[in-house]
N, C-alpha and C positions, 0 to 999 in steps of 0.2 A: 424467590424471585431474583432475576439478574440485577446487578448493580446498575444504577442510573449512569449514563455516559453521555458526555457532550460530543462525542465523536461519531455516534451512530453504532450500529451493530454489524452491518454488512457493507463493507467498503471495498472498492477496487482502487489499486494504484494505477491511475488513469494514464494511458499513453498520450503523447502529445502529437496530434495529427499534423502531417506535413505535406506540402505540395511536392511534385517531382523534383523541383530545384532545391529542396531542403529547407525552404522557408516554412514558418509555422502557418498552419491553416486554422486561423482563429474561429472562423465560422464553422469549420468542421469540429473544432473543440467544443463549441457551444452545443452543436447537434449531438455529439457523443455524450456530453454530460447529461443532457435531457434524456437521451436514450437509456443511459445507465440508471438514472433515477426511476424512469418508467419501468425498468426491469427489476426493481426490488431493492435498489441501493438506498440507504439513508445516510451515506457518507461517501465522499470522494477524496482521495489523496491526489493532489496535484504537485508536480515537480518531484515525484519520488524517483526511484531507480528506473521503474518502467516508463516513467515520463521523460527519460533521457536527460535528467537534470544535469548530468556531467557535461553535456554539450549544449545546453541552453545558456544564453547570456543572462545576466541578472535582469535586464529589461524584459527579455522574453519570459522569464520565470514569473515576473510580476504581472505581465500581460495575461499569462495563462490563468493565474489566480483570479484576476479581475473578470475575464470573460466567463469563466466557469461559475463564479459567484453570481454574475449577472444572469446567466442562463437558468440556474436552478433556484435562485432566491433562497427562501427559507425551507425549501423542500428537502434539503440535505445539508449535513455538515460539510464544510470545505476545509480540509486539512492540508496545509501548505508545507511542502518539504523545504526546510531552510538550513539544513545541515551542510557543513563544509569542514575542511581542516584548518580554517582560519576563524577563530572565535569572533573577531571584530566583524568579519563579513557575515557570519551567521546572525549576529546581533542586528546588523543593518537590515538583512533580509527579513528577519522576524518583524521588525517595525514596518517595513514596506508591505509585507504580506498582510499584516493586520489592516493597514490602510486601504489595501486593494479588495478587502472583503473576506479574508480568511477568518474562520471561526475556531481554528485550532492549528497547532504547529507539529510537524514531524521532524525529529532531531536525531539524525544518525550519529554514531560515534565518529570522531575525526579519523580520517583515513590517511594512510601513508606515513604521517609523522609519528604515529604510535605513541600517544601520551601515556603517562602513568595513570593509574586509577585516580589518584588525587587530582591530576590534571583534567581527567574526564569529568569528575564531579564539578570542578570549577568552571569548565566549559559549559556544561549543561545548566548550571545555576545562573551563569551570566546571561545565557539566552532566555531562560525562563523569567529572569528579572526584567527583561526588556519590555514585555507587554503584559496585558491582563488575560491573554489567551491561554487555554489549557495546552499542555505539552504532552506528546506521545514520543517516548524514546524508541529508537529503532536499533535493535540489537542484531547485527548481521556480520559477525567477525569474518566470515568467508569472503566478504567484499572489502571490509575496512581494515582487517588485520588486528583489530583491537576489540575484544568483547567487553560488555558490561559485566563485571564480576557480580556475583550475587550480593556480596556485601555492599558494593557500590549502588546497586538498585535499591537495597533497603535504605541506604543513606539518602539517596535522591528522592525516595518516596516521602521524605519529611518535608520537601518543598511544597508549598500550597498549590502550585500550578503544574507540577509534574505528576500527572495522573495516570499514565498508561504506558504500556510497552508493546511495540510491535515485535514479536518474538520470531526471529529466523535464525536462532543460534543452533538449534538442533540438539539441545540438552534438556529434554523434558523433565528430568528429575530436578535439575536446577530450577526450572520454571515453576514446578509445582511447589517447591520450597519457598520461593519468593512470593508466590500467590498466598501461601499460608502465613507468611510473616508480615505481609503488607496489605494495603488496600489498593495497590496498583491494579488497574484494569488491563487484563492481558488480551492481546489479539494475536491470532495465528498469522504469521508472516510468510508461511510456506504452505501452499495448497495441499501438498502431500500429507500434511499432518493436521489439517483443519479439524477433522473430527476428533482426533486424539486430544488436542489442546482444549477444544470445547468441552469434551467429557471431563477434563481435569479442572475446569472452572473458568476458562477463557470466556470473555463476554462477546467476542465477535471475531471477524476475519478481516484482514487487509489482503485482498486477493489479486492475482493476475488472471487466473482462469475466470474470475468473476466478470470479465469483459463479455463473456459469452454465456455465463451460467449464473447470473445474478439471482434469478428466481429460485434456482436450485439451492444456492447457498443460503438464501433467505429461508427456504424451507428446512434446510438442515439446522440452522440456528433455532428456528421455532420448534422443531422436533426435540432438540436437546432441552430447550426451556420447559417443555411439557413432560419431559422424562420418557419420551418415546425413542429409545435407542435403536430399535429395529428400523424405524422409519428413517432416522438419521443415517444409519449404516447403509440402507438401501440407496440413498442419494449418493453417499460417499463412493460406493462400489460402482454405481452407474456412471459416475464421472471419471473413473480411472482412465479410460482411453483418451479423453480430452486432456486430463492433467498430464499424462505421459507425453502427449503430442506437443503441448504448449510449453511444458516446463523441462523436458528432457531431450528435445530434438536439437535445439541450438541455444537460444537465449530468449528470455521472457518478452522483452519489448519487441523483438523481431517477430516472434511467433504470435503475440497478441495482436499486433497490427495486421499480420497476414490473416488471422482468424476473423478480424473485424471486416476486412475486405471481402473474405469469402461469404460473410453474412450480409454484405451490402450496407454496413453501418458507416464505414469511412470509405473514402474514394481511393486513397493511395496507401501503400504499405511502406512508404519512404521512411528510412532511418538515417541518422547521421553517422558518418565515420567516427570511430572505427567500426561501428556496426554496419553490416551489409544485409540486403534483403535475402529472403529465403530462396534457395535454388529449387528447381522443380521437384526434386526427390523429397525435399522437406515439406513442400506444399502437399504432396501426395500423402505423406504421413499425417499431416494436419487434417486433411479432408477425411481421411479414414477414421482418425480419432474422434473428430466432431460427429461424424455419422454414427459411429458405434455408441457414442454417448447420447445420441438422440438430440443433438444440438444443431444438426445441419440436414 
């Protein structure tokens, strides 16, 4: 049986809907959150990379947590992204996210200033000590420039509230060794390798393509749970065109919003600079991928 998890099993790193002028569409965020839960999600990540956390103000980030928590209640875990390259800011955001209704925290490794591994340990422990919420570490060195070393993850696993890893490092051998050495709950953080990590023991996914394939990923997780690898593999292969279209055409938040507009879930595909909306040729790739995957 899979390990119990306070984060859910099928999570999507939710976009932050916006109006054409770039302001947050909080009513759209509520509707999207309810839609995602209705489509098979038992957890939502708010203010992650795909939520454009880098260009939301602190106030907007907390507003997003509050409206999503209000929209779905106890139907899903609400995991708030609170990571930054300023430990004091992350500590403050963790406390504010808890007060706004978050049930878990997502903590990315500090970016740009490239701390040492001991600094990374101290940063994560400081944030985890702030609240009583469970913490999911986010390992994505391609964006941050600093990975969680395997030894660092083993060390952080000793903290009573650091319980999980969103793994987007791309080193599955390192991941499987940490899974073997700790009780950390692993989540695939890259849709291209969802099935591979689930097969190695990950408990779930934190997805971008899940915006349009929540039921499919819930089916994949369930198939792996019951040992039905052929069924899981069939879902994985069926979604290849959608994963390619959303994850490889330009950038995840841009394409996820465009896909949600195509499906009529959100009204606008607005993103904030330095992101820009998809050109017509990218939208055509997206429509073709969604159709070939049976999602449109």
